[in-house]
N, C-alpha and C positions, 0 to 999 in steps of 0.2 A: 503494500499499499504506500503510495507516494505521500510524502509529507509527515511520515512518522519517524521520530527519532527515538532510539532505545538507549538508555544510559544504564550502565552497571555500576553498582556501589555496594557499600556496607552499612554499618550502623549509622554513619553520618547522614544517611537518607531517610532514617526512621521518621523524623518530623514531617517529611514530605508525604509520608504514607497515611497520615491521619484522615484527610477528607476521603481518601480511597477506602481505608479500612472502615470508616463509618458507613460509607455506601455499601460496602460488603455486608456489614451488620444489618442494615435496612433490608437488603436483598434476602439474607438468611431468614430474617423474621417473616418475610412474605412467603418463603418456600418450605420452611421447616415447621412441621406441625408441633414440634416440641415434645417434651416428655411430660405426661400428666403429673402435676404436683411440683414441677420445676419450671417456673416461668423464665422466659428468656432474659438474659442480662440486659441492663440498660445500656445505651450507647457509651456513656462515660465509663462505665465499668469494663465494657468490652474493650475500649481503646486503652485503658489503664493496663489491663492484663495482656492484650495483644502487643502493645508497644514494648513492654517488659520482655515478653517472650521473643519478639523480633530482635531486640538488643542482645538477648542471651544467645539466640541462634547465630547472629552475625558476629558474635565474638570469635566464632571459628573462622579462621582466615579463608577456608574453602567455601563457606556459605556466601550467598550473594542475593541481592535484590536487583531486578531490572525495572526501571521506570519507563513508560512509554509517554512521549510528548508528541502533540500534533503541531506541526508547523513551527512557529516561533514562539508558541505559548510556554512559559517557564513552569506552569502548573501541569503536573502529570495527570494523565487521563486513564492510566492503567498501571498495574504492577504484577510482578511475579516474584515470590519468595522461594528460594531453593536452599535446602540444607543437605548435608551428606551424612550417611550412617555406615557403620562397619557392616560386614556381611550379615545377611538376614539369617535368623535361626530357623525359620520355617521353610525357606525356599533357597535354592542354589543361586547364589549371585557372585559377583566378583568380590574383591576385597572391600569395595565400598559401593553403595548404591545411593542415588539421589532421591530426594522427596520434594515434590512441589507442594509447599505448605499453603500457599495462597496464590490465587490468580484472580484478579478482579479488573474490571473496566467500568468506568462511570456510566450510569444509565444513558446519558446523552451521547455516548460514543459506542455503545454496544451495537452489534450487527455490522460493523464496518471492517471487520477483519483484524482489529487490534489484538484481541485475545489469541488468535492464531499466530500473529507476528511475534507476540510475546513467547508463546510456546516454542515456536521454531528457534528463537534466539536462546531459549533455555536449553533445547537439544544441543545447539552448537557449543554453549558454554559447558554443559555437562560432559559432552564428548571430549572437549579440549582438556577437561580435567582427567580424562582417562577412565571415565565411568560409562558403563554400557547399559545399566538398568536404572529405571526411574519409576517411582510410584507416585500416585496422586490420590489424595482423599477428597471425596465429594459427598455432599449430603444426598442421601437416597432419594430425596424429593426434588432435587435440583435438575430437572429435565434438560434445561438449556445447557448446563455445564456437562451433563453426561453425554448429550448429543455431540458437543464439541470434542470431547475426549474420545468417544467411539470413532468419530470421523478421523481422528488423528491415530487411530489403530490401538487405543488402550481397551483392555478387557477387564471385567470385574475380577478382582483378586480376592480381597477381603470384602464380602458383600456389605456388611454394615456393622455398626456398633449399636446394640440395642440398650434401651434404658428403661428403668422402672424404679420407683420409690415405693417399696412394699409397706403396707400399713403394718404397724407393730403387732396387731392381732394375727396377722398371717405368718408371723415368725414362730408361733408356738407349735 
């Protein structure tokens, strides 16, 4: 897509992620039915936890964030957060595998191929790091994201995390 610039960085870019992460939160609230008895976290709590987690992940020199900018706009319109893990205990992987922890595009820029451009740059960066496997977590109810990932050749690996808060009476 012409006019899109992708910038790679680390923890110094976390402040730039706030509007994008808040947008991701809004999207998750609309597509995630939630766990009965556990209301979704408010946007401020989400950002507080996410920004701390992003800083923690990006303390690893191999981890990175990609920001997508449209034309000369300094404000990013999308991002991808990638971390690396040592070999998986359940599946045969190389010594390390990548995990796409977040991929988000502002609603005003969705459907323009920016998510695909970010993913393709993630692939280049992951391959340049000598890693051949990558996993992506996605909400089971996020059909748009699943469609994108399937189109890119990803298949379900771990189907979902299930949640419940059992009543105390059920524990007897």
